[in-house]
Every structure is written in C-alpha cells, then in structure tokens.
N, CA, C and O atoms as CSV, one atom per row, in Angstrom:
chain,resi,resn,atom,element,x,y,z
A,1,UNK,N,N,-4.433,-18.780,17.705
A,1,UNK,CA,C,-4.455,-17.974,16.502
A,1,UNK,C,C,-5.644,-18.422,15.652
A,1,UNK,O,O,-5.874,-19.617,15.466
A,2,UNK,N,N,-6.373,-17.472,15.156
A,2,UNK,CA,C,-7.553,-17.782,14.354
A,2,UNK,C,C,-7.152,-18.175,12.940
A,2,UNK,O,O,-6.042,-17.906,12.482
A,3,UNK,N,N,-8.095,-18.820,12.267
A,3,UNK,CA,C,-7.831,-19.282,10.903
A,3,UNK,C,C,-7.605,-18.109,9.948
A,3,UNK,O,O,-6.781,-18.202,9.039
A,4,UNK,N,N,-8.325,-17.011,10.148
A,4,UNK,CA,C,-8.143,-15.857,9.261
A,4,UNK,C,C,-6.759,-15.238,9.427
A,4,UNK,O,O,-6.167,-14.760,8.460
A,5,UNK,N,N,-6.247,-15.249,10.658
A,5,UNK,CA,C,-4.899,-14.728,10.874
A,5,UNK,C,C,-3.861,-15.624,10.205
A,5,UNK,O,O,-2.891,-15.133,9.627
A,6,UNK,N,N,-4.064,-16.929,10.283
A,6,UNK,CA,C,-3.123,-17.840,9.624
A,6,UNK,C,C,-3.144,-17.655,8.117
A,6,UNK,O,O,-2.095,-17.647,7.473
A,7,UNK,N,N,-4.334,-17.505,7.554
A,7,UNK,CA,C,-4.453,-17.287,6.109
A,7,UNK,C,C,-3.775,-15.974,5.720
A,7,UNK,O,O,-3.093,-15.902,4.697
A,8,UNK,N,N,-3.965,-14.933,6.543
A,8,UNK,CA,C,-3.347,-13.638,6.262
A,8,UNK,C,C,-1.823,-13.754,6.288
A,8,UNK,O,O,-1.146,-13.216,5.413
A,9,UNK,N,N,-1.283,-14.451,7.285
A,9,UNK,CA,C,0.169,-14.631,7.355
A,9,UNK,C,C,0.684,-15.413,6.153
A,9,UNK,O,O,1.748,-15.099,5.618
A,10,UNK,N,N,-0.051,-16.413,5.731
A,10,UNK,CA,C,0.361,-17.201,4.567
A,10,UNK,C,C,0.361,-16.343,3.307
A,10,UNK,O,O,1.293,-16.414,2.505
A,11,UNK,N,N,-0.679,-15.535,3.130
A,11,UNK,CA,C,-0.754,-14.672,1.951
A,11,UNK,C,C,0.343,-13.610,1.958
A,11,UNK,O,O,0.959,-13.342,0.927
A,12,UNK,N,N,0.583,-13.014,3.108
A,12,UNK,CA,C,1.640,-11.999,3.203
A,12,UNK,C,C,2.997,-12.634,2.928
A,12,UNK,O,O,3.803,-12.086,2.176
A,13,UNK,N,N,3.248,-13.789,3.538
A,13,UNK,CA,C,4.514,-14.483,3.316
A,13,UNK,C,C,4.695,-14.889,1.871
A,13,UNK,O,O,5.790,-14.764,1.324
A,14,UNK,N,N,3.626,-15.379,1.240
A,14,UNK,CA,C,3.701,-15.754,-0.168
A,14,UNK,C,C,3.984,-14.563,-1.065
A,14,UNK,O,O,4.766,-14.668,-2.010
A,15,UNK,N,N,3.357,-13.436,-0.778
A,15,UNK,CA,C,3.607,-12.226,-1.564
A,15,UNK,C,C,5.029,-11.732,-1.418
A,15,UNK,O,O,5.659,-11.327,-2.395
A,16,UNK,N,N,5.534,-11.766,-0.191
A,16,UNK,CA,C,6.910,-11.336,0.037
A,16,UNK,C,C,7.883,-12.279,-0.662
A,16,UNK,O,O,8.854,-11.829,-1.270
A,17,UNK,N,N,7.629,-13.584,-0.577
A,17,UNK,CA,C,8.511,-14.542,-1.245
A,17,UNK,C,C,8.478,-14.382,-2.758
A,17,UNK,O,O,9.511,-14.502,-3.417
A,18,UNK,N,N,7.293,-14.110,-3.319
A,18,UNK,CA,C,7.202,-13.913,-4.770
A,18,UNK,C,C,7.970,-12.666,-5.197
A,18,UNK,O,O,8.717,-12.700,-6.176
A,19,UNK,N,N,7.789,-11.567,-4.468
A,19,UNK,CA,C,8.503,-10.334,-4.802
A,19,UNK,C,C,10.010,-10.518,-4.652
A,19,UNK,O,O,10.786,-10.058,-5.489
A,20,UNK,N,N,10.414,-11.193,-3.580
A,20,UNK,CA,C,11.831,-11.449,-3.375
A,20,UNK,C,C,12.388,-12.350,-4.473
A,20,UNK,O,O,13.519,-12.159,-4.920
A,21,UNK,N,N,11.604,-13.324,-4.903
A,21,UNK,CA,C,12.040,-14.207,-5.983
A,21,UNK,C,C,12.253,-13.471,-7.292
A,21,UNK,O,O,13.248,-13.697,-7.981
A,22,UNK,N,N,11.316,-12.583,-7.641
A,22,UNK,CA,C,11.481,-11.795,-8.870
A,22,UNK,C,C,12.710,-10.896,-8.787
A,22,UNK,O,O,13.460,-10.759,-9.753
A,23,UNK,N,N,12.904,-10.282,-7.608
A,23,UNK,CA,C,14.074,-9.411,-7.447
A,23,UNK,C,C,15.369,-10.204,-7.558
A,23,UNK,O,O,16.303,-9.783,-8.240
A,24,UNK,N,N,15.427,-11.371,-6.877
A,24,UNK,CA,C,16.650,-12.169,-6.912
A,24,UNK,C,C,16.926,-12.712,-8.310
A,24,UNK,O,O,18.082,-12.817,-8.719
A,25,UNK,N,N,15.868,-13.058,-9.046
A,25,UNK,CA,C,16.054,-13.512,-10.427
A,25,UNK,C,C,16.683,-12.407,-11.268
A,25,UNK,O,O,17.596,-12.659,-12.055
A,26,UNK,N,N,16.192,-11.191,-11.100
A,26,UNK,CA,C,16.770,-10.074,-11.837
A,26,UNK,C,C,18.195,-9.789,-11.360
A,26,UNK,O,O,19.101,-9.601,-12.172
A,27,UNK,N,N,18.388,-9.759,-10.037
A,27,UNK,CA,C,19.688,-9.386,-9.454
A,27,UNK,C,C,20.785,-10.342,-9.887
A,27,UNK,O,O,21.868,-9.912,-10.284
A,28,UNK,N,N,20.507,-11.644,-9.811
A,28,UNK,CA,C,21.535,-12.609,-10.166
A,28,UNK,C,C,21.594,-12.876,-11.666
A,28,UNK,O,O,22.543,-13.506,-12.133
A,29,UNK,N,N,20.620,-12.422,-12.422
A,29,UNK,CA,C,20.621,-12.637,-13.866
A,29,UNK,C,C,21.211,-11.485,-14.660
A,29,UNK,O,O,21.541,-11.653,-15.834
A,30,UNK,N,N,21.351,-10.323,-14.045
A,30,UNK,CA,C,21.856,-9.164,-14.767
A,30,UNK,C,C,23.381,-9.218,-14.867
A,30,UNK,O,O,24.055,-9.748,-13.984
A,31,UNK,N,N,23.902,-8.673,-15.935
A,31,UNK,CA,C,25.357,-8.648,-16.124
A,31,UNK,C,C,25.948,-7.290,-15.745
A,31,UNK,O,O,27.163,-7.102,-15.811
A,32,UNK,N,N,25.102,-6.352,-15.351
A,32,UNK,CA,C,25.567,-5.010,-14.986
A,32,UNK,C,C,26.326,-5.047,-13.658
A,32,UNK,O,O,27.303,-4.322,-13.473
A,33,UNK,N,N,25.869,-5.897,-12.740
A,33,UNK,CA,C,26.473,-5.994,-11.413
A,33,UNK,C,C,27.564,-7.073,-11.459
A,33,UNK,O,O,27.371,-8.140,-12.041
A,34,UNK,N,N,28.696,-6.780,-10.844
A,34,UNK,CA,C,29.829,-7.720,-10.903
A,34,UNK,C,C,29.518,-9.012,-10.155
A,34,UNK,O,O,28.708,-9.032,-9.229
A,35,UNK,N,N,30.170,-10.077,-10.572
A,35,UNK,CA,C,29.922,-11.403,-10.006
A,35,UNK,C,C,30.290,-11.463,-8.526
A,35,UNK,O,O,29.569,-12.069,-7.733
A,36,UNK,N,N,31.386,-10.849,-8.153
A,36,UNK,CA,C,31.809,-10.858,-6.749
A,36,UNK,C,C,30.796,-10.198,-5.846
A,36,UNK,O,O,30.516,-10.691,-4.753
A,37,UNK,N,N,30.239,-9.078,-6.296
A,37,UNK,CA,C,29.228,-8.380,-5.505
A,37,UNK,C,C,27.963,-9.223,-5.388
A,37,UNK,O,O,27.347,-9.268,-4.322
A,38,UNK,N,N,27.570,-9.887,-6.466
A,38,UNK,CA,C,26.374,-10.741,-6.424
A,38,UNK,C,C,26.582,-11.906,-5.465
A,38,UNK,O,O,25.659,-12.277,-4.740
A,39,UNK,N,N,27.776,-12.488,-5.449
A,39,UNK,CA,C,28.059,-13.591,-4.524
A,39,UNK,C,C,28.035,-13.094,-3.078
A,39,UNK,O,O,27.505,-13.775,-2.200
A,40,UNK,N,N,28.601,-11.917,-2.823
A,40,UNK,CA,C,28.618,-11.357,-1.473
A,40,UNK,C,C,27.199,-11.075,-0.976
A,40,UNK,O,O,26.865,-11.393,0.166
A,41,UNK,N,N,26.370,-10.481,-1.827
A,41,UNK,CA,C,24.989,-10.201,-1.439
A,41,UNK,C,C,24.225,-11.499,-1.224
A,41,UNK,O,O,23.407,-11.587,-0.308
A,42,UNK,N,N,24.475,-12.501,-2.044
A,42,UNK,CA,C,23.844,-13.805,-1.851
A,42,UNK,C,C,24.208,-14.416,-0.508
A,42,UNK,O,O,23.351,-14.996,0.158
A,43,UNK,N,N,25.477,-14.293,-0.097
A,43,UNK,CA,C,25.908,-14.815,1.199
A,43,UNK,C,C,25.234,-14.067,2.342
A,43,UNK,O,O,24.844,-14.675,3.340
A,44,UNK,N,N,25.098,-12.766,2.203
A,44,UNK,CA,C,24.415,-11.972,3.230
A,44,UNK,C,C,22.950,-12.377,3.333
A,44,UNK,O,O,22.426,-12.520,4.438
A,45,UNK,N,N,22.289,-12.560,2.211
A,45,UNK,CA,C,20.871,-12.944,2.214
A,45,UNK,C,C,20.690,-14.314,2.867
A,45,UNK,O,O,19.770,-14.502,3.662
A,46,UNK,N,N,21.551,-15.262,2.542
A,46,UNK,CA,C,21.466,-16.597,3.152
A,46,UNK,C,C,21.702,-16.501,4.657
A,46,UNK,O,O,21.007,-17.163,5.428
A,47,UNK,N,N,22.661,-15.696,5.085
A,47,UNK,CA,C,22.927,-15.515,6.511
A,47,UNK,C,C,21.747,-14.924,7.259
A,47,UNK,O,O,21.410,-15.378,8.352
A,48,UNK,N,N,21.115,-13.907,6.672
A,48,UNK,CA,C,19.948,-13.281,7.309
A,48,UNK,C,C,18.789,-14.271,7.393
A,48,UNK,O,O,18.097,-14.333,8.409
A,49,UNK,N,N,18.579,-15.035,6.340
A,49,UNK,CA,C,17.500,-16.030,6.356
A,49,UNK,C,C,17.761,-17.084,7.429
A,49,UNK,O,O,16.840,-17.481,8.142
A,50,UNK,N,N,19.000,-17.537,7.550
A,50,UNK,CA,C,19.331,-18.528,8.578
A,50,UNK,C,C,19.135,-17.965,9.980
A,50,UNK,O,O,18.624,-18.665,10.854
A,51,UNK,N,N,19.531,-16.718,10.212
A,51,UNK,CA,C,19.329,-16.098,11.521
A,51,UNK,C,C,17.850,-15.947,11.855
A,51,UNK,O,O,17.439,-16.223,12.982
A,52,UNK,N,N,17.046,-15.511,10.887
A,52,UNK,CA,C,15.614,-15.375,11.127
A,52,UNK,C,C,14.956,-16.719,11.387
A,52,UNK,O,O,14.084,-16.830,12.248
A,53,UNK,N,N,15.370,-17.744,10.644
A,53,UNK,CA,C,14.816,-19.079,10.853
A,53,UNK,C,C,15.191,-19.610,12.232
A,53,UNK,O,O,14.353,-20.209,12.906
A,54,UNK,N,N,16.426,-19.404,12.658
A,54,UNK,CA,C,16.852,-19.868,13.978
A,54,UNK,C,C,16.104,-19.135,15.090
A,54,UNK,O,O,15.703,-19.749,16.079
A,55,UNK,N,N,15.917,-17.828,14.930
A,55,UNK,CA,C,15.178,-17.068,15.936
A,55,UNK,C,C,13.719,-17.500,15.982
A,55,UNK,O,O,13.148,-17.635,17.064
A,56,UNK,N,N,13.121,-17.714,14.839
A,56,UNK,CA,C,11.738,-18.178,14.797
A,56,UNK,C,C,11.574,-19.553,15.414
A,56,UNK,O,O,10.603,-19.807,16.126
A,57,UNK,N,N,12.523,-20.444,15.143
A,57,UNK,CA,C,12.458,-21.795,15.711
A,57,UNK,C,C,12.608,-21.756,17.229
A,57,UNK,O,O,11.903,-22.477,17.936
A,58,UNK,N,N,13.519,-20.923,17.741
A,58,UNK,CA,C,13.679,-20.792,19.185
A,58,UNK,C,C,12.431,-20.200,19.829
A,58,UNK,O,O,12.025,-20.626,20.910
A,59,UNK,N,N,11.830,-19.232,19.175
A,59,UNK,CA,C,10.597,-18.631,19.681
A,59,UNK,C,C,9.479,-19.672,19.713
A,59,UNK,O,O,8.711,-19.727,20.674
A,60,UNK,N,N,9.385,-20.486,18.683
A,60,UNK,CA,C,8.374,-21.539,18.622
A,60,UNK,C,C,8.585,-22.546,19.746
A,60,UNK,O,O,7.631,-22.925,20.426
A,61,UNK,N,N,9.820,-22.981,19.944
A,61,UNK,CA,C,10.104,-23.957,20.993
A,61,UNK,C,C,9.862,-23.384,22.382
A,61,UNK,O,O,9.440,-24.108,23.283
A,62,UNK,N,N,10.125,-22.083,22.567
A,62,UNK,CA,C,9.945,-21.459,23.874
A,62,UNK,C,C,8.470,-21.318,24.232
A,62,UNK,O,O,8.113,-21.403,25.407
A,63,UNK,N,N,7.615,-21.105,23.248
A,63,UNK,CA,C,6.196,-20.902,23.534
A,63,UNK,C,C,5.382,-22.173,23.404
A,63,UNK,O,O,4.197,-22.177,23.740
A,64,UNK,N,N,5.980,-23.247,22.928
A,64,UNK,CA,C,5.249,-24.498,22.749
A,64,UNK,C,C,4.877,-25.068,24.117
A,64,UNK,O,O,5.740,-25.256,24.975
A,65,UNK,N,N,3.588,-25.341,24.313
A,65,UNK,CA,C,3.118,-25.926,25.551
A,65,UNK,C,C,2.775,-24.921,26.637
A,65,UNK,O,O,2.369,-25.331,27.724
A,66,UNK,N,N,2.918,-23.642,26.399
A,66,UNK,CA,C,2.594,-22.626,27.399
A,66,UNK,C,C,1.236,-21.989,27.157
A,66,UNK,O,O,0.946,-20.930,27.713
A,67,UNK,N,N,0.408,-22.605,26.350
A,67,UNK,CA,C,-0.893,-22.021,26.025
A,67,UNK,C,C,-1.858,-22.072,27.203
A,67,UNK,O,O,-2.713,-21.197,27.333
A,68,UNK,N,N,-1.737,-23.082,28.065
A,68,UNK,CA,C,-2.655,-23.249,29.179
A,68,UNK,C,C,-2.181,-22.551,30.448
A,68,UNK,O,O,-2.788,-22.730,31.504
A,69,UNK,N,N,-1.143,-21.783,30.375
A,69,UNK,CA,C,-0.534,-21.186,31.555
A,69,UNK,C,C,-1.456,-20.210,32.269
A,69,UNK,O,O,-1.433,-20.151,33.498
A,70,UNK,N,N,-2.270,-19.438,31.546
A,70,UNK,CA,C,-3.071,-18.393,32.139
A,70,UNK,C,C,-4.560,-18.719,32.191
A,70,UNK,O,O,-5.365,-17.818,32.427
A,71,UNK,N,N,-4.951,-19.959,31.982
A,71,UNK,CA,C,-6.366,-20.303,31.941
A,71,UNK,C,C,-7.032,-20.238,33.299
A,71,UNK,O,O,-8.238,-19.997,33.356
A,72,UNK,N,N,-6.323,-20.438,34.394
A,72,UNK,CA,C,-6.935,-20.482,35.700
A,72,UNK,C,C,-6.846,-19.177,36.460
A,72,UNK,O,O,-6.977,-19.176,37.684
A,73,UNK,N,N,-6.628,-18.065,35.778
A,73,UNK,CA,C,-6.583,-16.768,36.420
A,73,UNK,C,C,-8.009,-16.319,36.703
A,73,UNK,O,O,-8.861,-16.353,35.815
A,74,UNK,N,N,-8.274,-15.892,37.952
A,74,UNK,CA,C,-9.617,-15.426,38.340
A,74,UNK,C,C,-9.588,-13.905,38.478
A,74,UNK,O,O,-8.620,-13.315,38.959
A,75,UNK,N,N,-10.676,-13.305,38.042
A,75,UNK,CA,C,-10.776,-11.848,38.093
A,75,UNK,C,C,-11.549,-11.417,39.307
A,75,UNK,O,O,-11.739,-10.220,39.525
C-alpha cells in the first residue's frame, strides 16, 4: 500500500469518526429521545463496532505474511 493511500484512509477514517462523534454527542445529549432507546442504540453501535473490529483483525491476520506469495510468477 502506498503512502498516499494510507494518508487517504487515515483522513477518511478521521472524518467519519469526527462526524460520528458529533452525532453521538447530540444523540445521547438530547432529552427528546427516551433513555431506553438511547441505551439500546448505544448497545447496537458497540456491537457493530466490535464485529467490524473482529472482522478486520481476522482479515489482517489472514493476509499477514502472504505478500511474497506471487513474486515468482513468470509471464
């Protein structure tokens, strides 16, 4: 992966995290939405984050060390 791609992923991830942070601050700070619903949505968000992190970690472990697999292919 090139350095520009890594920088792009970092910037995109940072922007998404900032937007999500502002939304969550508003969502959990407002009194219009009931407390039970806010707790339920919080549990769903934590569950989705844990699933994505576990899938990403498994993907990372599966591809770690396989970079040299196709270097000796002749055309």
